[in-house]
C-alpha positions as a LaTeX table, in Angstrom:
\begin{tabular}{lrrr}
\hline
Residue & $x$ (\AA) & $y$ (\AA) & $z$ (\AA) \\
\hline
Met1 & 11.11 & 14.07 & $-26.68$ \\
Gly2 & 7.32 & 13.93 & $-26.47$ \\
Tyr3 & 5.16 & 11.04 & $-25.51$ \\
Thr4 & 1.77 & 9.78 & $-26.49$ \\
Ser5 & $-1.12$ & 8.63 & $-24.39$ \\
Gly6 & $-0.69$ & 4.97 & $-23.61$ \\
Ser7 & $-3.01$ & 2.05 & $-23.19$ \\
Met8 & $-2.75$ & $-1.19$ & $-21.32$ \\
Asp9 & $-2.22$ & $-2.95$ & $-24.65$ \\
Lys10 & 0.92 & $-0.87$ & $-25.21$ \\
Leu11 & 2.00 & $-0.73$ & $-21.57$ \\
Arg12 & 5.26 & $-2.62$ & $-21.23$ \\
Glu13 & 7.73 & $-2.82$ & $-18.43$ \\
Pro14 & 10.95 & $-4.86$ & $-18.47$ \\
Leu15 & 9.50 & $-7.75$ & $-16.48$ \\
Ala16 & 12.80 & $-9.59$ & $-16.12$ \\
Met17 & 14.34 & $-6.60$ & $-14.33$ \\
Thr18 & 12.84 & $-7.34$ & $-10.91$ \\
Ser19 & 15.63 & $-5.45$ & $-9.11$ \\
Gln20 & 14.34 & $-2.25$ & $-10.70$ \\
Cys21 & 10.71 & $-2.79$ & $-9.61$ \\
Gly22 & 9.12 & $-2.15$ & $-6.23$ \\
Leu23 & 6.48 & $-4.87$ & $-6.57$ \\
Pro24 & 8.71 & $-7.94$ & $-5.96$ \\
Val25 & 10.30 & $-6.36$ & $-2.88$ \\
Ala26 & 6.88 & $-5.33$ & $-1.54$ \\
Leu27 & 5.59 & $-8.87$ & $-2.04$ \\
Glu28 & 8.68 & $-10.26$ & $-0.36$ \\
Ala29 & 8.10 & $-8.01$ & 2.65 \\
Met30 & 4.41 & $-8.82$ & 2.94 \\
Gly31 & 4.66 & $-12.49$ & 2.04 \\
Glu32 & 1.20 & $-13.97$ & 1.80 \\
Arg33 & $-2.38$ & $-13.92$ & 3.12 \\
Trp34 & $-1.59$ & $-14.07$ & 6.85 \\
Ser35 & 0.74 & $-11.08$ & 6.65 \\
Phe36 & $-2.06$ & $-9.03$ & 5.12 \\
Met37 & $-4.51$ & $-10.26$ & 7.76 \\
Ile38 & $-2.05$ & $-9.34$ & 10.54 \\
Leu39 & $-1.61$ & $-5.91$ & 8.96 \\
Arg40 & $-5.40$ & $-5.51$ & 8.79 \\
Ala41 & $-5.65$ & $-6.39$ & 12.49 \\
Ala42 & $-2.86$ & $-3.91$ & 13.32 \\
Phe43 & $-4.75$ & $-1.17$ & 11.45 \\
Asn44 & $-7.71$ & $-2.07$ & 13.67 \\
Gly45 & $-5.71$ & $-1.57$ & 16.87 \\
Val46 & $-4.62$ & $-5.14$ & 17.68 \\
Arg47 & $-1.21$ & $-4.96$ & 19.40 \\
His48 & $-0.50$ & $-8.11$ & 21.43 \\
Phe49 & 0.42 & $-11.62$ & 20.30 \\
Glu50 & $-2.50$ & $-13.25$ & 22.14 \\
Asp51 & $-4.94$ & $-10.71$ & 20.70 \\
Phe52 & $-3.72$ & $-11.45$ & 17.15 \\
Leu53 & $-4.20$ & $-15.16$ & 17.87 \\
Glu54 & $-7.76$ & $-14.61$ & 19.06 \\
Ala55 & $-8.75$ & $-12.10$ & 16.37 \\
Leu56 & $-7.36$ & $-14.08$ & 13.44 \\
Gly57 & $-7.67$ & $-17.72$ & 14.46 \\
Ile58 & $-4.13$ & $-18.27$ & 13.22 \\
Ala59 & $-1.77$ & $-21.00$ & 14.42 \\
Arg60 & 0.72 & $-19.82$ & 17.04 \\
Asn61 & 3.80 & $-20.82$ & 14.99 \\
Ile62 & 2.53 & $-19.12$ & 11.83 \\
Leu63 & 1.70 & $-15.93$ & 13.74 \\
Ser64 & 5.14 & $-15.89$ & 15.34 \\
Asn65 & 6.82 & $-16.36$ & 11.96 \\
Arg66 & 4.74 & $-13.68$ & 10.20 \\
Leu67 & 5.16 & $-11.14$ & 13.00 \\
Ser68 & 8.93 & $-11.69$ & 12.88 \\
Arg69 & 8.95 & $-11.18$ & 9.10 \\
Leu70 & 6.87 & $-7.99$ & 9.38 \\
Val71 & 9.23 & $-6.66$ & 12.05 \\
Glu72 & 12.29 & $-7.55$ & 9.92 \\
Ala73 & 10.70 & $-5.76$ & 6.97 \\
Gly74 & 10.18 & $-2.64$ & 9.09 \\
Ile75 & 6.39 & $-2.80$ & 8.74 \\
Leu76 & 5.79 & $-3.47$ & 12.44 \\
Lys77 & 7.99 & $-2.69$ & 15.43 \\
Arg78 & 8.21 & $-4.52$ & 18.74 \\
Glu79 & 7.87 & $-2.40$ & 21.87 \\
His80 & 7.58 & $-3.22$ & 25.54 \\
Cys81 & 4.20 & $-2.29$ & 27.04 \\
Glu82 & 4.41 & 0.73 & 29.31 \\
Asp83 & 2.25 & $-0.87$ & 32.02 \\
Asp84 & 3.97 & $-4.28$ & 31.92 \\
Arg85 & 7.52 & $-4.33$ & 30.51 \\
Arg86 & 7.34 & $-8.14$ & 30.19 \\
Arg87 & 4.63 & $-7.85$ & 27.51 \\
Ile88 & 5.41 & $-6.94$ & 23.92 \\
Glu89 & 3.30 & $-4.79$ & 21.62 \\
Tyr90 & 3.48 & $-4.82$ & 17.84 \\
Arg91 & 2.93 & $-1.36$ & 16.40 \\
Leu92 & 2.75 & $-0.14$ & 12.83 \\
Thr93 & 5.74 & 1.86 & 11.61 \\
Glu94 & 5.59 & 4.63 & 9.03 \\
Arg95 & 6.35 & 1.93 & 6.43 \\
Gly96 & 3.39 & $-0.05$ & 7.74 \\
Tyr97 & 1.04 & 2.92 & 7.65 \\
Asp98 & 2.08 & 3.56 & 4.04 \\
Leu99 & 0.53 & 0.18 & 3.14 \\
Leu100 & $-2.97$ & 1.44 & 4.01 \\
Pro101 & $-3.86$ & 2.55 & 0.45 \\
Ala102 & $-2.78$ & $-0.87$ & $-0.90$ \\
Met103 & $-4.85$ & $-2.63$ & 1.77 \\
Leu104 & $-7.89$ & $-0.48$ & 1.00 \\
Ala105 & $-7.50$ & $-1.02$ & $-2.75$ \\
Leu106 & $-7.39$ & $-4.81$ & $-2.22$ \\
Arg107 & $-10.44$ & $-4.62$ & 0.07 \\
Gln108 & $-12.39$ & $-2.55$ & $-2.44$ \\
Trp109 & $-11.44$ & $-4.96$ & $-5.24$ \\
Gly110 & $-12.67$ & $-7.90$ & $-3.14$ \\
Glu111 & $-15.94$ & $-6.12$ & $-2.39$ \\
Lys112 & $-16.50$ & $-5.34$ & $-6.08$ \\
Trp113 & $-15.39$ & $-8.58$ & $-7.71$ \\
Glu114 & $-15.75$ & $-11.28$ & $-5.06$ \\
Leu115 & $-18.38$ & $-10.20$ & $-2.53$ \\
Gly116 & $-20.44$ & $-8.06$ & $-4.89$ \\
Val117 & $-21.42$ & $-5.76$ & $-2.01$ \\
Pro118 & $-19.65$ & $-3.24$ & 0.22 \\
Ser119 & $-18.31$ & $-4.58$ & 3.52 \\
Asp120 & $-19.81$ & $-3.69$ & 6.87 \\
Pro121 & $-18.62$ & $-1.69$ & 8.76 \\
Val122 & $-17.98$ & 1.03 & 6.19 \\
Leu123 & $-14.70$ & 2.96 & 6.33 \\
Cys124 & $-15.54$ & 6.67 & 6.53 \\
Asp125 & $-13.78$ & 10.01 & 6.58 \\
Ala126 & $-13.49$ & 11.15 & 10.22 \\
His127 & $-13.99$ & 14.76 & 9.06 \\
Asp128 & $-17.53$ & 14.39 & 7.70 \\
Gly129 & $-18.51$ & 10.77 & 8.43 \\
Lys130 & $-19.01$ & 9.93 & 4.75 \\
Pro131 & $-17.65$ & 6.72 & 3.16 \\
Ile132 & $-14.25$ & 6.98 & 1.51 \\
Gly133 & $-14.20$ & 6.94 & $-2.26$ \\
Pro134 & $-12.62$ & 4.29 & $-4.42$ \\
Ile135 & $-8.85$ & 4.07 & $-4.27$ \\
Ala136 & $-7.70$ & 5.47 & $-7.61$ \\
Ile137 & $-4.63$ & 6.23 & $-9.68$ \\
Leu138 & $-4.00$ & 9.96 & $-9.60$ \\
Ala139 & $-2.03$ & 11.98 & $-12.12$ \\
His140 & 0.57 & 14.44 & $-10.83$ \\
Asp141 & $-2.10$ & 17.17 & $-10.87$ \\
Gly142 & $-4.71$ & 15.14 & $-8.97$ \\
Arg143 & $-6.78$ & 13.97 & $-11.93$ \\
Val144 & $-8.17$ & 10.44 & $-11.63$ \\
Ile145 & $-6.75$ & 8.35 & $-14.48$ \\
Asp146 & $-7.19$ & 4.74 & $-15.58$ \\
Cys147 & $-5.13$ & 2.15 & $-17.42$ \\
His148 & $-5.78$ & 3.82 & $-20.78$ \\
Asp149 & $-4.07$ & 7.00 & $-19.53$ \\
Leu150 & $-0.79$ & 5.31 & $-18.62$ \\
Thr151 & 2.48 & 4.88 & $-20.48$ \\
Trp152 & 6.00 & 3.80 & $-19.52$ \\
Arg153 & 8.90 & 6.22 & $-20.00$ \\
Thr154 & 12.54 & 5.94 & $-19.11$ \\
Arg155 & 13.76 & 7.79 & $-16.02$ \\
Ala156 & 16.19 & 9.68 & $-18.31$ \\
Asp157 & 13.30 & 10.99 & $-20.49$ \\
Val158 & 11.27 & 12.03 & $-17.43$ \\
Asp159 & 14.28 & 13.80 & $-15.89$ \\
Ala160 & 15.13 & 15.53 & $-19.18$ \\
Asp161 & 11.56 & 16.81 & $-19.53$ \\
Ala162 & 11.66 & 18.10 & $-15.95$ \\
Ala163 & 14.98 & 19.89 & $-16.61$ \\
Arg164 & 13.57 & 21.49 & $-19.80$ \\
Gln165 & 10.45 & 22.58 & $-17.90$ \\
Ala166 & 12.56 & 24.12 & $-15.11$ \\
Ala167 & 14.76 & 25.96 & $-17.67$ \\
Arg168 & 11.77 & 27.62 & $-19.35$ \\
Pro169 & 11.19 & 31.21 & $-18.33$ \\
Ser170 & 8.01 & 31.47 & $-16.29$ \\
Ala171 & 5.18 & 33.42 & $-17.80$ \\
Val172 & 4.46 & 36.73 & $-16.08$ \\
Ala173 & 0.82 & 37.76 & $-15.93$ \\
\hline
\end{tabular}
């Protein structure tokens, strides 16, 4: 079964089926604004409760609640400090680090549509010191695509196409 190039006008997802979508569970894990601000601080090396308080200007009870939720969601982990076992550090987990592209996409959106200018400091590639590019949707082959290049397909159709592709004899040059 083939498919045609989609467009956002035709793009439809079963919106009532929230159990089949990663967005509601991601939003549940992250919660709201303060969770994102805590995550941003963690990406910037903040590790201790008092440092989060100072960096964010957040109320103590809200910070405690949000840190607990982020730990429960597996985004942060609590560890005892090596130099003082009585102190606790909050460190990003692999799950937490995987939120970086989402954080950067939200930041870039805010710069474009709300601030109208790039933020300072500028996030750059450590390899060459140049600013990172816009966060983009990439096709399976690395092409940058936009909303007009998207379409929804059932998992069964995608899997069937993959099985047909794998069954084809490979071309010998």
